[in-house]
N, C-alpha and C positions, 0 to 999 in steps of 0.2 A: 554166837554170831559176832562177827567182828565189825565194829562201828567206824573204823578208820576210813574205809572207802566212802561211806556216807558223809562223814565229816569233811573229807577232802572234796567231794563233789559239791557240798553246800558252800564251802569256802570259795571254790572256783566260781560258782554261780553268783556269790555275793560280789566278787571282784568285777565280774562282767555286767552286773546290773547297775552299778554306780555310773552316773553320767560324769563326763569329764568337762562339760561346759557349764558355764554359769547361766542363770536365768535372769539376773538383774545386775546391771552395772551402774554404779553411782560415783560421780566425780564431785568432790567437795573442793571448793575454791580456797584460796588462802584465808579468807574470812570465815570459813567453815559453812558457807551457804552452798546449797546444792546447785551446781551449774550444769549437770547432765545426769539424767536417769532414764534408762531404756533397757530393753532386752538385748540390744545389739551393743557390742563394745565400741567405745568412742575412738579407739586406737587400733593399730595393727597388733593383734595379740600373738603373732608369730615372732615378734621381737621382744626384747626385754622392756618391761614397763618403764623403767627409769630412763630408757633411751628415747621413748616416744611421747610419754605423757607431758614432760616439760615443754615440748614443742607445741602441743595442742592447748594446754592450760598450765602455764608456768605457776609454780608454787602450789599446785593442787595435789589431791590424794585420790587414788582410785580404789574403790571398794567393790567387790563383787561377791554375790552369794548364790547358792544353788536354788533358792526359792524366789518367787516373783512377787512376794508381798510388798506392796507399795510401788510396784513398777507398772501399774495399770495406766497411770498418767505419765506420759513421756515429757521430760523437761530437757531442752537443749538450748543453753545459753553459751555455747562454745562458738568460736569464730566459724564462719561459713565454710572455710576450706576443710575443716575437720568433721563437718556434719555428714551423717550417712546420706547416701544418694536417695532421691525420691523413688527410684526404681526398686528399692529394697535390697540393693547390693551392699557390699561391705563399705565401711567408711574409708575415706581417702587416707592413704598412708602419710603419716606425719613426717617421714624422712624424705619425702619427695616435695619438690616445689621450689 
């Protein structure tokens, strides 16, 4: 019995089972305090982070993870223009305005 087809099928299944989205986004300010924590990204993730994050929170660092541990309580101390809309939509794009 040849195990190669089974191994290939398991490998393909593993690739497709992994999620490409993060479950928790955390922005640390220049003083290393948390200024944003939520399941939604604070910036437009279709662009490079180094292009948009400084416009939203200068001197900050964005960290995201696949788990949602600690993300139950949302923190948003970012300027109002970058906050996600109350309708549950995506956050405003930092490059517009």
